[in-house]
C-alpha positions in Angstrom: -22.4 6.4 7.6 -19.7 7.5 5.1 -20.8 9.4 2.0 -19.3 8.5 -1.3 -19.7 10.3 -4.6 -19.3 8.1 -7.8 -18.5 10.0 -11.0 -18.9 8.0 -14.2 -20.8 8.5 -17.5 -21.5 4.7 -18.0 -25.0 4.2 -16.6 -24.6 0.4 -16.0 -21.3 0.8 -14.2 -22.6 3.7 -12.2 -25.6 1.6 -11.0 -23.4 -1.4 -10.3 -21.0 0.6 -8.1 -23.8 2.4 -6.3 -25.6 -0.9 -5.6 -22.5 -2.6 -4.2 -21.3 0.3 -2.1 -24.8 0.8 -0.6 -24.8 -2.9 0.3 -21.6 -2.3 2.2 -23.4 0.4 4.3 -22.3 3.6 2.5 -24.5 6.5 1.5 -23.9 6.9 -2.3 -24.5 9.8 -4.6 -23.8 9.7 -8.4 -22.8 12.2 -11.1 -22.5 11.5 -14.8 -20.4 14.5 -15.8 -17.5 16.5 -14.5 -19.2 19.8 -13.9 -22.1 18.3 -11.9 -19.5 16.3 -9.9 -17.6 19.4 -8.8 -20.9 21.2 -7.9 -22.1 18.2 -5.9 -18.8 17.8 -4.1 -18.7 21.5 -3.1 -22.2 21.4 -1.8 -22.2 18.0 0.0 -18.5 17.3 1.0 -18.4 13.6 0.4 -16.0 11.4 2.5 -14.6 9.8 -0.6 -14.9 10.2 -4.4 -14.7 7.5 -7.0 -13.8 9.4 -10.2 -13.7 8.2 -13.8 -11.1 9.8 -16.1 -13.2 10.0 -19.2 -16.1 12.3 -18.5 -18.2 14.8 -20.6 -18.1 18.5 -20.0 -15.1 18.4 -17.7 -12.7 15.5 -17.7 -11.7 13.5 -14.7 -8.2 15.0 -14.5 -9.5 18.5 -14.3 -12.2 17.5 -11.8 -9.4 15.9 -9.7 -7.3 19.1 -10.0 -10.2 21.3 -8.8 -11.3 19.1 -5.9 -7.9 18.5 -4.6 -7.5 22.3 -4.1 -10.7 22.4 -2.1 -10.9 19.0 -0.3 -8.8 16.4 1.4 -11.4 13.6 0.7 -9.6 10.5 -0.8 -10.0 10.2 -4.6 -10.1 6.8 -6.2 -9.6 7.1 -10.0 -11.2 4.8 -12.5 -9.5 4.6 -15.9 -10.0 2.4 -19.0 -6.6 3.6 -20.3 -3.7 1.3 -20.1 -1.2 4.1 -20.5 0.9 4.7 -17.4 1.1 8.4 -18.2 -2.6 8.9 -17.4 -2.2 7.2 -14.0 0.9 9.1 -13.1 -0.7 12.4 -14.0 -3.8 11.6 -11.9 -1.6 10.7 -8.9 0.4 13.9 -9.4 -2.8 15.9 -9.4 -3.7 14.5 -6.0 -5.6 11.3 -6.6 -4.9 8.7 -3.8 -5.3 5.5 -5.8 -6.5 4.2 -9.1 -8.2 1.1 -10.6 -7.9 0.2 -14.2 -11.0 -1.1 -16.0 -12.1 -3.8 -16.1 -11.9 -4.4 -12.4 -13.4 -6.7 -9.8 -15.9 -5.2 -7.4 -14.1 -6.8 -4.6 -10.9 -4.9 -5.4 -12.8 -1.6 -5.6 -14.5 -2.2 -2.2 -11.2 -3.1 -0.6 -9.5 0.0 -1.9 -12.4 2.2 -0.8 -12.3 0.8 2.7 -8.5 1.1 2.8 -8.6 4.8 1.7 -11.3 5.6 4.3 -9.3 3.9 7.0 -6.3 5.9 6.0 -8.3 9.1 6.2 -9.6 8.3 9.6 -6.3 7.1 11.1 -4.9 9.1 14.0 -2.4 11.6 12.8 1.2 10.8 13.6 3.3 13.2 15.7 3.4 16.3 13.4 6.1 18.0 15.5 9.8 17.9 15.0 12.3 18.5 12.3 14.4 15.9 10.5 17.5 16.4 8.4 19.6 14.5 6.0 22.2 15.6 3.4 21.1 19.1 2.6 17.4 18.5 3.3 15.5 19.8 6.3 11.9 18.5 6.8 9.6 20.3 9.2 6.7 18.1 10.2 4.6 20.8 11.8 4.7 23.1 8.8 4.9 20.2 6.3 7.7 22.0 4.6 10.9 20.5 3.0 13.9 22.7 2.1 16.9 21.8 0.1 20.0 23.9 0.7 17.7 26.6 2.1 15.3 26.5 -0.8 11.8 25.3 -0.2 10.7 22.4 -2.3 7.2 21.9 -3.8 6.1 18.4 -2.9 2.8 16.7 -3.5 1.0 15.4 -0.3 2.0 11.8 -0.9 5.5 12.8 -1.8 5.8 14.6 1.6 4.3 11.6 3.5 6.7 9.2 1.8 9.8 11.3 2.4 8.9 12.1 6.0 8.3 8.4 6.7 11.7 7.4 5.3 13.5 10.3 7.0 11.9 9.6 10.4 13.3 6.0 10.0 16.7 6.9 8.6 18.7 3.8 7.6 15.8 1.4 7.9 14.8 -0.5 4.8 11.1 -0.7 3.8 9.6 -3.0 1.2 7.3 -1.6 -1.4 4.4 -3.4 0.3 5.2 -1.9 3.7 5.3 1.6 2.2 2.0 1.0 0.4 0.4 -0.1 3.7 1.9 2.7 5.8 1.6 5.6 3.4 -1.3 4.7 1.2 -3.1 2.4 3.7 -3.6 -0.6 1.5 -4.6 -3.8 3.3 -3.4 -6.0 0.5 -0.6 -6.1 -2.0 -1.5 -3.3 -4.3 0.2 -1.6 -7.2 3.8 -1.5 -5.9 4.6 0.6 -9.1 2.9 3.5 -7.2 5.8 3.5 -4.8 8.4 3.4 -7.5 6.7 6.4 -9.3 6.7 8.5 -6.2 10.3 7.7 -5.4 11.3 8.7 -8.9 9.4 12.0 -8.5 11.1 12.6 -5.1 14.6 11.9 -6.5 14.0 14.5 -9.2 13.4 17.1 -6.4 15.7 16.1 -3.5 18.8 14.5 -5.1 21.7 16.4 -6.6 22.0 13.7 -9.2 18.8 11.7 -9.5 20.4 9.0 -11.6 22.9 8.4 -8.8 20.8 8.9 -5.7 22.7 9.5 -2.4 19.6 10.0 -0.2 16.8 7.8 -1.4 18.5 4.5 -1.8 17.2 1.4 -3.6 17.9 -1.8 -1.8 17.9 -4.2 -4.7 15.2 -6.9 -4.4 13.9 -5.4 -1.2 12.8 -1.8 -1.3 14.0 1.7 -0.2 15.8 3.4 2.6 16.8 7.0 3.4 20.5 7.8 4.0 21.8 11.2 4.9 
């Protein structure tokens, strides 16, 4: 039985999420503020965390920052904010996915199952080194260097880049990348892929506005050239 921690300060929503996740066979714990959420996660090591952004005592972004340093458990953010900046910041801090309120319970359950499947999936071959342009990617050490200088990549940035470099020249749609990197089992927020490609270009391209490595195939998706 997988253990899920739900962190939200809205009692009705907290109870609804708990009820529906327990019906799906999960063991569910709840927290109504950020400080308690961190303490509970440290003590109980949940398999997945559903985390609201707007929390008392310690906001969701700071909770995400702390937990990502200490745990690899998937984090699904809940946000009532429509501003893309909040979502981007959350993803950059290490959240694995987000849902914007109001949301359907079916969508939340699908994303929870997809994130758990992704976390349980057998690891791909983590040996070998791949290169392209002035990039060298070391799968075993999870290190990318550019012209001999080590780059600082977020986990999903590394996963996306390594997937594209291992399949150099092959075009992937956004939906394929969502499925293969994020583990979605349905057409999710393809904007997530675009955001991560943009972040990667800022780090790996000599001229991000004129990419030579991470190429957009108009109307289709992305490929790696090098």
